[in-house]
Each structure stands twice: as C-alpha cells, then as structure tokens.
C-alpha positions as CSV (number, residue, x, y, z in Angstrom):
1,M,66.6,179.4,-65.7
2,L,66.6,182.9,-64.1
3,I,67.1,186.0,-66.1
4,T,70.3,187.9,-65.5
5,M,68.6,191.3,-65.4
6,L,65.3,192.5,-63.9
7,S,64.3,194.4,-67.0
8,G,64.3,197.7,-65.3
9,L,62.7,196.4,-62.0
10,C,66.1,196.5,-60.2
11,A,69.3,198.4,-60.9
12,C,71.4,195.3,-60.6
13,G,71.4,192.1,-62.6
14,R,70.4,188.8,-61.0
15,E,73.9,187.4,-61.2
16,E,75.3,190.4,-59.4
17,E,72.6,189.9,-56.7
18,K,73.6,186.3,-56.3
19,G,70.2,185.0,-55.5
20,S,69.2,187.7,-53.0
21,V,66.3,188.9,-55.2
22,L,62.9,187.3,-55.1
23,V,60.4,188.4,-57.8
24,Y,56.8,187.7,-56.9
25,G,54.0,187.8,-59.5
26,S,51.5,190.2,-57.8
27,G,48.2,191.8,-58.5
28,D,48.2,195.6,-58.6
29,Y,47.9,197.9,-55.6
30,T,46.5,201.4,-55.4
31,R,47.6,201.8,-51.8
32,M,48.8,199.9,-48.8
33,N,46.3,200.7,-46.0
34,P,46.0,197.7,-43.7
35,A,43.9,199.6,-41.1
36,M,41.2,200.5,-43.5
37,D,41.4,197.6,-46.1
38,E,40.5,194.0,-45.6
39,H,43.7,192.3,-46.9
40,G,46.9,192.7,-48.9
41,E,49.7,190.2,-49.2
42,I,52.3,192.9,-49.1
43,N,51.2,194.0,-45.6
44,L,52.9,191.1,-43.9
45,L,56.2,192.3,-45.2
46,L,55.9,196.0,-44.3
47,F,54.0,195.9,-41.0
48,D,53.6,194.1,-37.7
49,G,50.7,193.7,-35.3
50,L,50.8,193.3,-31.6
51,T,50.1,189.6,-32.2
52,A,50.9,187.3,-35.2
53,H,50.0,183.9,-36.4
54,D,52.2,180.8,-36.7
55,G,52.2,178.1,-39.3
56,K,49.1,176.5,-37.7
57,N,47.3,179.9,-37.6
58,Q,47.6,180.1,-33.8
59,V,48.2,183.4,-32.1
60,I,51.8,184.1,-31.2
61,P,53.6,187.3,-30.0
62,G,54.3,190.0,-32.5
63,L,55.1,193.6,-31.4
64,A,53.8,192.6,-28.0
65,S,56.1,190.1,-26.2
66,K,53.3,189.1,-23.8
67,W,49.8,190.0,-22.6
68,T,47.5,189.5,-19.7
69,F,43.7,189.4,-19.4
70,D,41.7,190.6,-16.4
71,E,38.4,188.8,-16.5
72,A,36.7,191.0,-13.9
73,S,37.2,194.2,-15.9
74,C,37.4,192.5,-19.3
75,T,40.8,194.2,-19.9
76,Y,43.7,193.0,-22.0
77,T,47.1,194.5,-21.2
78,F,49.9,194.2,-23.8
79,Y,53.6,194.5,-23.0
80,L,55.5,195.7,-26.1
81,E,58.9,194.9,-27.4
82,E,61.2,197.8,-26.4
83,D,63.8,197.7,-29.2
84,V,61.5,198.3,-32.2
85,K,61.9,201.2,-34.6
86,W,59.9,202.3,-37.6
87,H,61.6,202.1,-41.0
88,D,62.4,205.9,-40.7
89,G,64.2,205.3,-37.4
90,V,61.6,206.7,-35.0
91,P,61.0,204.4,-32.0
92,F,57.7,202.4,-31.9
93,T,55.6,203.1,-28.8
94,A,52.2,202.3,-27.3
95,K,50.9,205.6,-28.6
96,D,51.2,204.1,-32.2
97,V,48.9,201.2,-31.2
98,M,46.3,203.5,-29.6
99,F,46.4,205.7,-32.7
100,T,45.8,202.8,-35.0
101,I,42.9,201.2,-33.2
102,E,41.2,204.6,-32.7
103,A,41.6,205.3,-36.4
104,I,40.0,201.9,-37.3
105,K,37.1,202.5,-34.8
106,D,36.4,206.1,-36.0
107,P,33.3,205.8,-38.3
108,E,34.4,208.8,-40.3
109,N,37.3,206.7,-41.6
110,G,35.1,203.9,-43.0
111,S,37.4,201.0,-42.1
112,E,36.3,197.5,-43.2
113,N,37.8,196.3,-40.0
114,A,35.8,198.4,-37.6
115,A,33.5,195.6,-36.4
116,N,36.5,193.7,-35.0
117,Y,37.1,196.4,-32.4
118,E,33.6,197.7,-31.7
119,D,33.7,196.2,-28.2
120,V,36.7,198.3,-27.2
121,Q,35.4,200.9,-24.8
122,E,38.7,202.3,-23.4
123,I,42.3,202.4,-24.5
124,S,44.9,203.3,-21.9
125,V,48.6,204.0,-22.6
126,L,50.2,203.0,-19.3
127,D,53.7,203.8,-20.5
128,E,55.7,203.8,-23.7
129,H,55.7,200.0,-23.9
130,T,52.4,199.1,-22.1
131,I,48.9,199.5,-23.3
132,S,45.5,198.2,-22.2
133,F,42.1,197.7,-23.8
134,R,39.0,197.5,-21.8
135,L,36.1,195.7,-23.6
136,A,32.4,196.2,-23.1
137,A,31.9,192.5,-23.4
138,P,34.2,189.5,-23.9
139,N,35.5,188.9,-27.5
140,A,37.1,185.5,-27.9
141,A,38.7,186.6,-31.2
142,F,40.3,189.8,-29.7
143,L,43.9,188.4,-29.7
144,D,43.5,187.3,-33.3
145,Y,42.4,190.8,-34.2
146,M,45.4,192.4,-32.6
147,A,47.4,191.0,-35.4
148,I,46.2,194.0,-37.4
149,P,49.2,196.0,-38.6
150,V,50.1,199.0,-36.4
151,L,50.6,202.3,-38.1
152,P,53.0,205.2,-37.1
153,E,51.2,208.1,-35.4
154,H,54.0,210.5,-36.2
155,C,53.4,209.9,-40.0
156,L,49.6,209.9,-39.9
157,Q,48.5,212.3,-37.2
158,G,46.0,214.7,-38.8
159,E,46.1,212.9,-42.1
160,D,43.1,211.6,-44.1
161,M,43.0,207.9,-43.3
162,Q,41.6,207.0,-46.7
163,E,43.5,209.5,-49.0
164,S,46.8,210.2,-47.3
165,D,49.9,209.9,-49.5
166,F,51.4,207.8,-46.7
167,F,49.6,204.7,-48.1
168,R,51.6,205.0,-51.2
169,N,54.8,205.7,-49.3
170,P,54.3,203.5,-46.2
171,V,56.5,203.3,-43.2
172,G,56.2,200.2,-41.0
173,T,58.1,198.1,-38.5
174,G,58.1,194.9,-40.7
175,P,61.0,192.8,-42.1
176,Y,61.0,194.7,-45.3
177,R,60.7,198.4,-46.2
178,L,59.6,200.2,-49.3
179,K,62.4,201.1,-51.7
180,S,60.4,202.1,-54.8
181,W,57.0,201.9,-56.4
182,D,56.8,202.1,-60.2
183,E,53.0,202.4,-60.5
184,G,51.4,199.5,-62.4
185,Q,54.8,197.9,-62.9
186,A,56.6,196.9,-59.7
187,I,56.9,197.5,-56.0
188,T,60.4,196.9,-54.7
189,L,61.1,196.1,-51.0
190,V,64.5,195.8,-49.4
191,R,65.4,194.0,-46.2
192,N,65.0,195.9,-42.9
193,E,68.4,195.3,-41.4
194,A,67.2,196.5,-38.0
195,Y,64.2,194.2,-37.8
196,F,63.5,193.4,-34.2
197,K,63.1,189.6,-34.9
198,G,66.3,189.5,-36.9
199,A,67.0,190.4,-40.5
200,A,65.6,188.3,-43.3
201,E,67.7,186.1,-45.5
202,I,66.5,187.4,-48.8
203,E,67.7,191.0,-49.5
204,T,65.2,192.3,-52.0
205,I,61.6,191.3,-52.9
206,V,60.0,192.7,-56.0
207,F,56.2,192.6,-56.3
208,K,56.0,192.6,-60.1
209,I,52.5,193.6,-61.2
210,V,51.1,190.9,-63.5
211,M,47.4,191.2,-63.8
212,D,46.8,188.4,-66.3
213,D,46.8,184.9,-64.9
214,N,48.2,183.4,-68.1
215,A,50.9,185.9,-68.2
216,K,52.1,184.9,-64.7
217,A,52.6,181.3,-65.9
218,M,54.5,182.4,-69.0
219,Q,56.7,184.7,-67.0
220,L,57.5,181.9,-64.6
221,Q,58.5,179.7,-67.5
222,A,60.7,182.6,-68.9
223,G,62.4,183.0,-65.5
224,E,61.0,186.5,-65.0
225,L,59.2,185.4,-61.8
226,D,60.3,183.3,-58.9
227,L,56.9,182.8,-57.3
228,A,53.3,183.2,-58.3
229,L,49.8,182.1,-57.4
230,L,48.5,180.4,-60.5
231,T,45.2,179.1,-61.7
232,P,44.9,175.3,-61.3
233,R,45.1,174.8,-65.1
234,D,48.3,176.9,-65.4
235,S,49.9,175.3,-62.4
236,M,49.6,171.9,-64.0
237,V,52.2,172.9,-66.6
238,F,54.9,172.9,-63.9
239,E,54.0,169.6,-62.3
240,D,56.9,167.5,-63.7
241,N,59.5,170.1,-64.2
242,P,62.4,169.8,-61.6
243,D,63.2,173.5,-62.0
244,Y,60.0,174.4,-60.2
245,R,58.0,173.3,-57.1
246,V,54.2,173.3,-57.1
247,Y,52.5,174.0,-53.7
248,R,48.8,173.0,-53.6
249,M,47.8,174.6,-50.4
250,K,44.5,174.4,-48.6
251,T,42.7,177.6,-47.9
252,S,39.7,178.9,-46.0
253,D,38.9,180.9,-49.2
254,Y,35.5,180.2,-50.5
255,R,33.5,181.4,-53.5
256,G,29.8,182.0,-53.8
257,I,27.1,184.2,-55.4
258,L,26.4,187.2,-53.2
259,F,22.9,188.5,-53.4
260,N,22.6,192.3,-53.0
261,F,19.6,192.8,-50.7
262,R,19.6,196.5,-51.4
263,N,18.4,195.7,-54.9
264,E,14.7,195.8,-55.5
265,Y,14.8,192.5,-57.3
266,W,15.8,190.5,-54.1
267,K,13.3,192.5,-52.0
268,A,10.6,190.9,-54.3
269,N,12.3,187.5,-54.9
270,R,14.3,186.6,-51.8
271,D,12.2,183.5,-51.3
272,L,13.6,182.1,-54.6
273,I,17.2,182.0,-53.4
274,P,16.9,178.4,-52.1
275,A,16.0,177.4,-55.7
276,I,19.2,179.0,-56.9
277,C,21.2,177.1,-54.3
278,Y,19.7,173.8,-55.3
279,G,20.3,174.6,-59.0
280,L,24.1,174.7,-58.7
281,D,26.1,171.6,-59.4
282,R,29.0,172.5,-57.3
283,Q,31.0,169.4,-58.0
284,A,30.8,170.0,-61.7
285,I,32.1,173.6,-61.2
286,L,34.9,172.4,-59.0
287,D,35.9,169.7,-61.4
288,T,35.8,171.8,-64.6
289,V,37.0,175.2,-63.4
290,L,39.4,174.2,-60.6
291,L,40.3,170.7,-61.9
292,G,39.2,169.4,-58.5
293,H,41.6,171.6,-56.6
294,G,39.4,172.4,-53.6
295,I,36.2,171.2,-52.0
296,T,32.5,172.0,-52.6
297,A,31.0,174.6,-50.2
298,Y,27.9,174.9,-48.2
299,G,28.9,177.4,-45.5
300,P,31.6,179.9,-44.3
301,L,33.3,177.8,-41.6
302,Q,34.2,174.5,-43.4
303,R,37.9,175.0,-42.6
304,N,37.2,175.9,-39.0
305,I,36.9,173.8,-35.9
306,Y,33.4,175.2,-35.4
307,N,32.0,174.0,-38.7
308,C,28.6,172.4,-38.5
309,E,27.8,169.7,-41.1
310,E,24.2,169.3,-39.9
311,V,22.9,172.1,-41.9
312,E,21.0,172.2,-45.2
313,Q,23.9,171.8,-47.7
314,Y,21.8,172.4,-50.8
315,A,23.1,169.3,-52.7
316,Y,22.4,169.6,-56.4
317,N,18.8,169.0,-57.0
318,P,17.3,170.7,-60.1
319,E,13.9,169.1,-59.6
320,K,13.6,170.6,-56.1
321,A,14.8,173.9,-57.5
322,R,12.0,173.9,-60.0
323,Q,9.5,172.8,-57.3
324,I,10.4,175.8,-55.2
325,L,10.0,178.1,-58.1
326,E,6.6,176.7,-59.1
327,E,5.4,176.7,-55.4
328,A,6.3,180.4,-55.3
329,G,4.0,181.0,-58.3
330,C,6.5,181.0,-61.1
331,I,5.2,179.9,-64.5
332,M,7.4,178.7,-67.3
333,G,7.4,181.2,-70.1
334,E,7.7,180.8,-73.9
335,K,11.5,181.6,-73.9
336,G,12.2,178.7,-71.5
337,F,12.5,180.8,-68.4
338,Y,10.2,181.1,-65.5
339,E,8.1,184.2,-65.0
340,R,6.6,185.7,-61.9
341,N,4.0,188.4,-61.8
342,G,4.6,189.0,-65.4
343,E,8.4,189.4,-65.0
344,E,11.0,187.0,-66.1
345,V,12.9,185.3,-63.3
346,G,16.6,186.0,-63.7
347,F,19.5,188.2,-62.5
348,V,23.0,189.3,-63.4
349,I,26.2,188.1,-61.7
350,S,28.9,190.7,-61.6
351,V,32.5,189.6,-61.6
352,G,35.6,191.7,-60.8
353,E,37.9,192.4,-63.7
354,G,41.1,190.2,-64.0
355,D,40.0,187.1,-62.2
356,Q,39.6,184.4,-64.8
357,V,38.7,181.7,-62.3
358,R,35.8,183.7,-60.8
359,L,34.6,184.5,-64.3
360,D,34.6,180.9,-65.3
361,M,32.7,179.9,-62.1
362,A,30.1,182.6,-62.7
363,Q,29.6,181.5,-66.3
364,A,29.3,177.9,-65.3
365,A,26.8,178.8,-62.6
366,A,24.8,181.0,-64.9
367,Q,24.6,178.1,-67.5
368,Q,23.3,175.7,-64.8
369,L,20.7,178.2,-63.6
370,Q,19.5,178.7,-67.1
371,E,19.0,175.0,-67.4
372,I,16.5,175.1,-64.5
373,G,14.6,178.1,-66.0
374,I,16.4,181.1,-64.3
375,N,17.7,183.6,-66.9
376,C,21.1,184.2,-65.3
377,S,23.9,186.1,-67.1
378,V,27.3,187.4,-66.3
379,E,28.9,190.9,-66.6
380,I,32.3,192.4,-65.9
381,P,31.6,196.0,-64.8
382,V,34.2,198.7,-65.0
383,R,33.9,199.1,-61.3
384,V,32.0,197.1,-58.6
385,D,28.8,198.8,-57.7
386,W,27.9,197.4,-54.2
387,E,24.8,199.5,-54.0
388,R,23.0,198.7,-57.3
389,Q,24.3,195.4,-58.7
390,E,22.1,192.3,-58.4
391,A,24.7,189.8,-57.5
392,Y,28.4,189.3,-57.3
393,L,30.8,186.3,-57.4
394,I,32.2,186.9,-53.9
395,G,35.2,185.5,-52.2
396,W,35.8,185.4,-48.4
397,G,37.4,183.3,-45.8
398,S,39.6,183.3,-42.7
399,P,41.9,180.5,-41.3
400,F,41.8,182.2,-37.9
401,D,39.1,182.5,-35.2
402,A,35.6,181.7,-36.4
403,D,34.5,185.2,-35.6
404,D,36.7,186.5,-38.4
405,H,34.8,186.9,-41.7
406,T,31.5,185.9,-40.1
407,Y,30.6,188.7,-37.7
408,K,31.6,191.5,-40.0
409,V,30.4,189.7,-43.2
410,F,27.0,188.5,-42.1
411,G,26.2,190.8,-39.1
412,T,23.7,193.5,-39.8
413,D,25.3,196.8,-40.9
414,K,28.9,195.5,-40.3
415,G,31.9,196.8,-42.3
416,A,32.3,193.9,-44.7
417,N,28.6,193.1,-45.1
418,Y,28.5,194.1,-48.8
419,S,25.2,192.2,-49.4
420,A,23.3,194.3,-46.8
421,Y,22.2,191.0,-45.4
422,S,20.2,191.1,-42.1
423,N,18.9,188.3,-40.0
424,Q,18.2,188.7,-36.3
425,E,19.0,185.0,-35.5
426,V,22.3,185.2,-37.3
427,D,23.1,188.4,-35.4
428,R,22.1,186.8,-32.1
429,Y,24.2,183.7,-32.4
430,L,27.3,185.5,-33.8
431,T,27.2,187.8,-30.8
432,L,26.8,184.9,-28.4
433,A,29.7,183.0,-30.0
434,R,32.2,185.9,-29.7
435,Q,31.2,186.7,-26.1
436,T,32.4,183.3,-24.6
437,D,35.7,181.5,-24.8
438,D,34.1,178.2,-23.7
439,P,34.6,175.9,-26.7
440,E,31.4,174.0,-26.0
441,E,29.3,177.1,-25.7
442,R,30.9,178.7,-28.8
443,G,30.3,175.5,-30.7
444,K,26.6,175.6,-29.8
445,A,26.3,179.2,-30.9
446,Y,28.1,178.7,-34.2
447,D,26.0,175.6,-34.9
448,Q,22.9,177.8,-34.6
449,F,24.4,180.6,-36.6
450,Q,25.2,178.2,-39.5
451,K,21.7,176.7,-39.4
452,A,20.1,180.1,-39.4
453,L,22.3,181.2,-42.3
454,A,21.5,178.1,-44.3
455,Q,17.7,178.6,-43.8
456,D,18.0,182.2,-45.1
457,P,21.1,182.2,-47.4
458,A,23.1,185.4,-47.9
459,F,25.2,183.6,-50.5
460,A,24.8,180.6,-52.8
461,F,28.1,178.9,-51.7
462,I,30.0,177.2,-54.5
463,C,33.5,175.9,-53.4
464,Y,36.6,176.4,-51.4
465,V,39.6,177.0,-53.7
466,D,43.1,175.6,-53.2
467,A,46.0,178.1,-53.5
468,D,48.2,176.8,-56.3
469,Y,51.6,178.5,-55.8
470,V,54.4,177.7,-58.2
471,A,58.0,178.6,-57.2
472,D,61.5,178.4,-58.6
473,A,63.0,175.3,-57.0
474,R,65.8,177.3,-55.6
475,L,63.4,179.1,-53.3
476,K,63.4,177.5,-49.8
477,G,61.4,178.0,-46.7
478,I,57.8,178.0,-47.9
479,D,55.5,176.3,-45.3
480,A,53.5,173.9,-47.5
481,D,51.1,172.9,-44.7
482,K,49.9,176.5,-43.8
483,V,46.2,177.0,-44.5
484,M,45.9,180.1,-46.5
485,G,43.4,182.9,-46.1
486,H,41.3,184.9,-48.6
487,H,43.0,185.3,-52.0
488,G,45.5,182.7,-50.8
489,V,47.0,185.4,-48.5
490,G,49.4,184.2,-45.8
491,I,52.3,182.6,-47.7
492,F,54.8,185.2,-46.5
493,W,54.1,184.5,-42.8
494,N,57.7,183.2,-42.2
495,I,59.4,185.3,-44.9
496,T,62.4,185.9,-42.7
497,E,63.3,182.2,-42.9
498,W,63.1,182.0,-46.7
499,S,66.3,181.8,-48.9
500,M,67.2,181.6,-52.5
501,E,69.9,179.0,-53.2
502,E,72.5,179.7,-55.7
C-alpha cells in the first residue's frame, strides 16, 4: 500500500527506511513561532514547555521535573531537568525560560498569548536550573500555560520576535529536529537522538503540505500519506478498509459566526444578534456538513468541567427570530429581506481560504438566515481583515483549563479577541474564575460568565467538530481517547511512543 519512494520528499525510498518514515498530510506553515502564535501541530514535535499535558489533558512535568507554589507570595518555583540540550547542542537553562516569557509579555512583540501571562510581575532566575514566577494575583491556569514551548535565548537575543529567520529554521528541545523545509511542499523532521525523555521510535516525520481536503484523501488512498485529518465525508471512504484505521476523536474545537464589533454595522445592529442566533438550525448544519460528527454548540465550555447548561442555548426558532427583528423596528422589504431605517438587514460572513468544512457551514448558515429575512452572504477574502470585515466563521477551543480560550478570546482588549467584543460582566467573571483554585467558586464564576455571554453574544455558536483522523493501519500508538484542541491539534502528544510496523 505504501509507495517505495517519497517523490522527492526524502532522499531514501520507503523500503530502505523500513517503516521509520511517517508522512503526515499537513496544512502549510509560514513560520514556527509558538511564543507569538496561537497554535501549530508541529510545535509539539520541535519544542517543549516547562509543563506538558497527558492523554487526559492533565498537567504533567515537561522541562520542569517538579514545582512548588508559595501561596503567601503567590510564587511558583520550577525545578528544571538538568540534562537537556537544544538541538544545536547548547545546554538548556532557566535563562531560556525567562527570555521566552518576557518576550511573550512584551507588548511590542504582539503575542497572541500575552494575556496568559499578564499576572506575572517578577521572574527570578535562582540558578541555571531553578526559576520562579511571582504573580500579582492567583491564576488557576498558570501551570497549564507553562506548557508554552520554550525558545532558546542564544538564538533569539536581539532578534525581531515576529520576523526573525529563526522561525523558519527553529531550534528546540523537542523529540524531533528540523532537517529541511521545502517551502510549500514539505517539512522534514528527524528524531532527536539526545531527547531527554528518550528517543522516539519513528526516525523521520514528513509534514507534507496538502492544502486541499480532497487531495489528502486521495493521497492517503494512493499510499502517499500515512496520517491525515480529513473531512467527515472523506473519512467515510476508509471506514471498512482494513489497510486503514479511522479515529473519530472528540474535540473542544467549536465553530461559530464571529461578529466584528469594530464594524459600524454592528454598532448600529448589535441588538439583532439574538435573532441571528435563533435563526440557525444547528442540528441541520451538523448533520449535512459534518454528517453528525460532533455536537451542536451554545457556548465555549461544553467540553469542559465548568460548562453551564442553564444558559440561553438559542434553540432553532425562526418565529422568535422574526419577532426580535420586528420588535427592533425591522420591516419586511420587497426583496424578501427585512429593512431597518431604510437599510437592508444583512451582512457578509468571511471564510478563510482552504477550509471546505467552514465554507460549507457558512453557506448553510447564510441560507438559513436568508429564509428568516436576513440577507446574509459568504465571501472568501484573499486575506482575513480583522479590522473591517463584518463577520467571520471562527473556530476556537481548548481541552485544558477553562481560562484558556475564554479570558483571551472574550476579555476586553485581550490578545485573541478578534471580534473587539467587550462586556464588563464577562470581564468580571472571567477574572474571578482565574483568581481562585476553589472548584466551587470557579464553577459559580464560570456559570455567571456563560450567562452574561449568552445574553450578549460575541459569536453565534454552531457546533463542536470531531477530529476525523485516518491512518495507515501499520501506524501504532495513537491515543484514540484524547480530546483534541483547536484544529484537532494534540494528536502528537505521545509521539515518542508511536511506531510503524513493517
């Protein structure tokens, strides 16, 4: 089933490698910058954080072998592994950790992750293998956030943290190191023989760039890929084929319509958003676009222990949607769409290029909204314009602490708040929730956060998507029970335990 040559992706043939090469169907990368950017599947292979997450998404040791917390001073102290080297052979030290977190916190660098560390008031390097962080206030998610990949100070000191060439030639401490990058074609990683947790089984991993979803399925069938995340429809083709294994994995990854509150349209029509929420038949979208592979969505924490079901879930109700529109003064026009103050009610949903599932969702949602009298359409812009677009088919979600992908996504002026959403009650309860580690108190705060968000929606939530991975049956070690994150990220969490049977 597998091809004998990598068609230029690797100098050796598959037979010669004897199963030591894994070819993964990947999206494209312009850089690998885990400190500045939100996510990237390849980061787990190249880098490590002080902490990590296990198969149940619980915090475990990473580059730090242990840690302590002094409640009186609100200080975490991390004790680092002492036998770790960067891929270039330079020893890893506490100074690298300090450099990384300071770079993320520096507003000049524009990191999407800055909100996760805004409570850090002082960083102290106690010795080469000990570092402490004093926080201004408790942050229950801090250990989760210390899973952020650490970057090497000796490679990046004085460099531009957005533009440095390092992010196209990265040096990490992870189980794999970069061998080559054929731009737009493939990124080839080779096993880090000196990895401090033990060398991985698989020798070479090729991230083959395949932007088209259908092409991934065809290349799997042709033996050109060993593993890929497919659309539900494409994954069905492999269901009964013994040469493959299909993994339908739960995720915390939701989709919804983001409203851009910078745009003048929503400044005038924000009160119509509940009508949009009631006008979406989420189950129909889930069934037709995802073939039922997921669950309908009403909020950002449905895969989290702090989910609150007692919120307005905006169950499909086109009559109520029309009622809200008419009570707001909208009048049905001659073209079959409501008008308000002489202007037609309607907006455009932007969709990122190359994501067929999001495009299908957006088109289905637009059709449903047209049926209730809102002239909604869909566009695929050349580039995403967060400042001026009216709406976007967004995806977010974290399988980790409830603070992740809530505080920085919905908090006023936070790094991942691309909608420019602002709600004082949301801010208040998100802050209360992160500042206590008492589960009961956190639960109360997150309940209030979710109720406030539902009353004043930032998004029209649609559904949570399953991650449908298809793999060559020879590939062993994938954790089928792991709950994946945004974009299905997380499958490589235990990559050192994977193997390719001959």
